[in-house]
N, C-alpha and C positions, 0 to 999 in steps of 0.2 A: 511732158518733155518744160523747160521755163524757156521762152523768149522772147527776145525784145524786138520790137517792129517805132526802125527810126520810122516818121512821118517828116513829107519836109516837102510844105505846102502851102502858101499865105490863110487859104481856107480852114487849117485846120481840121482834126479828124471831124469835129461837124459842116465839113462839107463835103460828105461822102454819106447824106440822108434826103439826097435831090430834091431837095428845096432850092426854091428862085428864087433866079440870082449870092442862093450863095448852097454853091453842085461844084465839083470839084473830081472825074475821074479818080486819080492818082486818092484823092477821100475817099470814095468809096474801095476802091482793091485795099484800101488800107482794112478798109472795115470790112470789108468780109474775110480777110486773113482774121481778123481776131473773131467773128465773131464761126467761119471755120475752127482754125484748130483750139477756140476753146469749147463747140459742139465732140469737139475728142480730147478732149479734158485737158487738156493743154494749160497751162499757167501764162499767161498773157500781160508783159508788163509793156507799156505801148511811150515810146520820148518821141511826145510835140513836139518839135520844136519852137515854130513859132506860136506856138500855145502858154510854152515858158518861156517866149521868150528872149532864146539863147542869142548870150552875144556874136558872129562869127565870124569876130575881128582880131588878129589876132594884132593885141595892144603890145608895145618896150614891155611893159613888167615880165605878159606873154610869152614873149619869144626869150628872156632872159634864161624865168624857170622853165620854160622848157626846156634852155643848155644843163640845169640844174635838173630834171628830172623829178619839178615840183610843177604845183598847182597852184596858179592866181585865185583860180573865182573857185567855191565849190559845187560849184553847176555840174563844172564840168568833172570831177573828180567823183561828184551825186554817179552822174554817165556813169562812168568807168566802170566806179564799185558793183551797179547796176549793167551792163554788159560782161564779164566776171563770171557774173550771176548767172546766164546765162546757158545754155546749148547748144541754142543753132539765135542770131541775127540778121534780121530783113530789116532791108534800107529800101523806102519809097515815099520817091519819089517821083516825079513830068523830066521829061527831058531836053532842055532850052539850047537851044543853038546850039547841040550837038555833047553838048554836057552836063555833071550834077547843073547844082545849082550851088548857087555862092554858102548858102544856109550850111550848103551840105559835106561842100569842101572843107566851109572851117568849122566845124564837126571835125570832121577826120583830122587835123591839123590836132588840133586844143584838148581834143579827148583822149584821139593816139599818140598820146604826145611823147619823148624819145625816153626810151628806155623803162614806158609800160607795156608792146608788146616785139615780140619773136618775133626773126625770119630764120623760114625755114627753109628748104628750096621749095618755092614755087607758092608758100605757100606762108602768110602772117598766124600767131598766135599769142590768143589775150590768155595768159594761166587764172584758170576756172578759180572761182574762189571757192572755200568744201566747206 
């Protein structure tokens, strides 16, 4: 199976190796998932939002494009294509103040733009690339 892991932590995936002053439980969970899935023979694509310098802000151009089903930035379009190629999508992020981080929220807003996802009762469907 093809998995995509979306990681949102400022220390990036590099924080998952228990190095002093650069360690993150969130990153360690992501690294463990990668190691486990890879050992089981699965393909794993990692979207590391902070390492990629993803801009989560919905700028005016993004919002205008969101209304017309077009992407302004190539990075968001690339992320969508990677998600569509996945059989399973895993989000890994810390819970801050009982919410997902703003970077994750921005990812959802910009990548899963209007017209990109179909809603069915109790499910959201992302059409898979064949």
